N, C-alpha and C positions, 0 to 999 in steps of 0.2 A: 901400446901402440894400437891404433885403430886403422884398418884399411877401409877406405870408402871407394868401392869400385862399381857400384851400380847407380849411385845417385850423388848429388851434391846436397849437403845439408844446409839448412838456414844459417845465416851469419851468426846467430846467437849460439848455435852448437859449437862453432869454431872458437867463439869468444870464451866459452866455458872450458874448452880444451886448452886454450892459452892459459887461463887462470889456474887450472888444475895440473898443468904440465903433461897432458896427454898428447903424445906424438901422433901425427896423422900422416898416412900415406894416401894421397889423393889421386885416384885414377880418373881419367876423363870417361864419362859414360860413353859407351860404344856407338849407340845410334844405329842407323840403317837397319840391319836385320841380324838375326841370330845365325851364327856359323857353327854347325855341329863338328865333332871331331873328324868326321870323314868328308866334310864339305870343303870345296875349294874356296879360296879367299874371294871375297866379293870384289866387284869392279865398281868403284864409285864414279858417278858422273862428275863433271867439273862443278856443277851447281852443288852437289852433295859435299864435295871437297871444300868449297868456299864456306859452306854452312858449318862444317866441322871446324875449320880454322877460326871462324867467327865465334863459335861457341867455346872453343878452347881459350881464345883470347879473353872472352867474357869471364870464364872461370878463373883464370889467373888474375885478371884485373880485379875481380870481385872478392877474391879470397886471398890474394897474394900478400896482404899485410898481416896475416896471422902467422906468428912464429911457430905455432904448433905444426904447421904443414912442413914436413921435412923432405917430402919426395912428391914430385909431380910425374904422373905416368900418362902419356898421351894415348896409349893403346891398352885396353883391358884384355889381357890374356890373348892377344892376337885378334880379337873381334874387331872388325872394321879397319884393319891395317891397310894403309895405302901410302904411297910416296914415302916409304921408309927412309929413303936417302934425303928427300927434301925437307921433311918436317923437323928433324933434329937441327938442321942448319938454321931453318927459320926460327925455331924456338930459342936457340942460343943467341942469335942476333937480336931477337925481340926482347928476351929477358935481360940481356946486357944493357939495352937501351933504357931499361927501367920501366916500370908500370906505374 
């Protein structure tokens, strides 16, 4: 298994993971800013939140057809967390509708 938590690889990388049977755990890159262990969570602006959702949608739509991806993780180790209650509901509704 490979965990991709800082970046999204080119489509060709996922193609080869599919071919070779390598499982992928894909995190959404966190964006905004780094949060240290003693730092408080960031407060995203509405614009930043919309951008995050747009980029998460693009990630899943762009790579969602690869069977190697066995887990989608919207928050990388808590960096950039926001709307913890809203995003999972949005994700479930969106993924059930299909991409």
